[in-house]
TIDREN-354243 format. One record per residue (C-alpha): residue in one letter; x, y, z. Coordinates in steps of 0.2 Angstrom, whole numbers, plus 5000, padded with zeros to 4 digits. Layout:
residues N
AXYZ...
***
This chain:
residues 249
M493350444562R492950604577K494250734574A495150714593E495550524585R496050604571H497250734579K497950604591L498450494577I498950664568L500150704581R500750524584E501350504566I502150684566N502950654582L503650484576H504250524558N504950704564K503850754548V502250714540L501450744522S499550774520T499650634506D500250524517L499050574530S497550544520S498050374512L498450344534L496850394540K495550354524I495150554524S495150694512D496350774508D495350944514T495150884530V496850844533R497251014529R495951084542D496850994554L498551024554K497851224551E497151164567L498451074575A499751204569E498751374578S498651284592G500651254594K500651074593V501651044576L502351174563K501351184547V502851164532H502551144512G501550994508G501150954526A501750974544A503350944557S503550884575K504351044584S505450974592F506350904578V506451094570A506851184586P507351084598F508451194610N506651284612A506251214628Q504551214629N504551104614E504150924622V505250784612Y504550634609A504950464618L506450564630M506550444642E506850294625K508050424615K509050424631K509350264634I509950234615A511150404619E511650314635K511950144623T512650224610L514350324621K514850144622L515550154607I516350294605R518250314610N519850434612N520450474595M518950444587V518350524570I516750524572L515250614558T513350644565E511750724556G510550784568G508950734576T508250724593T509050564596I510850634593L510750814602E510550694617F512050554614A512950754611K512150824628M512950654636I514650654633P516050624647D517150804647T518450644650L518250604629K519450684615V518550644600T518350734583F516550794576F515950824560T514250854559I513150954546S511750984561P512051194568Q511251134582V512350964586A513851074581I513451214593T512851024607L514750984606S515551134608E515251114627H516250994630S517951064632N519050894625L518150874609D518750964592V517050994580I517151034564T515351084552I515151024535G514151184528G512751214514K511051254508L509951244528N508751144526K507451234539N506051094541A507850954548N508951104551L510250994542H511651064530I511250974512G511551014496A513050954482S514351074491V514150984509I514250814498N515850874490E516550904506L515950744514A516950644498D518550724508L518450624523K518650474528V518050424547D517950304559L515850284562C514350384558L512950424570L511350424561G509750444567A508150354558N506650424551A506050244547F507050064546S506449924539S507649744542E506949714522E506849894516G508449984525L508350154530T507150274520D506750444521M505450564512D506750704507W507750694492E508950784498I509250744514V509450554506Q510750614497V511850684512K511450524521K512150424507A513850514508I514050484525I513850324524R515150294509V516450404519S516150294536K517350144543K515750084552S513750134553A512650164566V510850184569L510050264582S508050234582I506550224593S505950054593E504250114585K505250154569L505749994565N504649914554T504050054546V504550144527Q504650304519R504850334499I506650344496R507950224501I509650274510C510450094510D510149924515P510149864529N511849764527Q512449954525I512549964545T513449894556Y512549954574L510849954576I510350024592T508750054602E508150084619L507549884619N508549724626P509549654611D508449494614D506949574612P506049474595L505549624588L507449634583T507949474579T507549504558Y508749614562K510149524570K509849394553N510549554544D512249534551L511949694564Q512649734578V510949754590L511249854603
***
């Protein structure tokens, strides 16, 4: 496989899943660990990705406020954000994590809505705070710099005291068989805690992340109330998800 083709595939994986491990890229592309390290080094030096421990991360995911960082699948994420707004009603209590899709949702909230938001994402909190009728409360703790999310025991303990109407979750990977999965152990524990304290839960995911699986399970598909993608709900790709009693938007 030529270098240009490898770089294209690596960039797709990083943009799609926000972060990838070198070992996973080596297995996926059937190339040596040394080749992966060289490729990631070149991509990082050219400003296309960020090198992190064990792999690389998307620049738009780590630093979404930087206008120079192009958001992957932006139009699809805007469409998902618009659909998510249909679930929001006045006086709801909503709990969110972070990510570029949820940031697009936060930007779109109309000023007429009066909602209380809890979030583990500093960037989502800042974006929500621009709306005068929203009450915004951050759940603080150790900051995971690769995802800009608060993690750790203190966050999980704070979350345990909540009872919210709806949680909004991004997806690293989502499958009709394996459910919601991720690769970061600490982030997984926080997301599990978010789901436990939520009456209903929504996964916001571009369709490219469907039918993919990461190493650590967050929850089974039947623990999710809504799956929100950019696709028409009648799209054949979504058929297997409806069998799990998910409401597909």
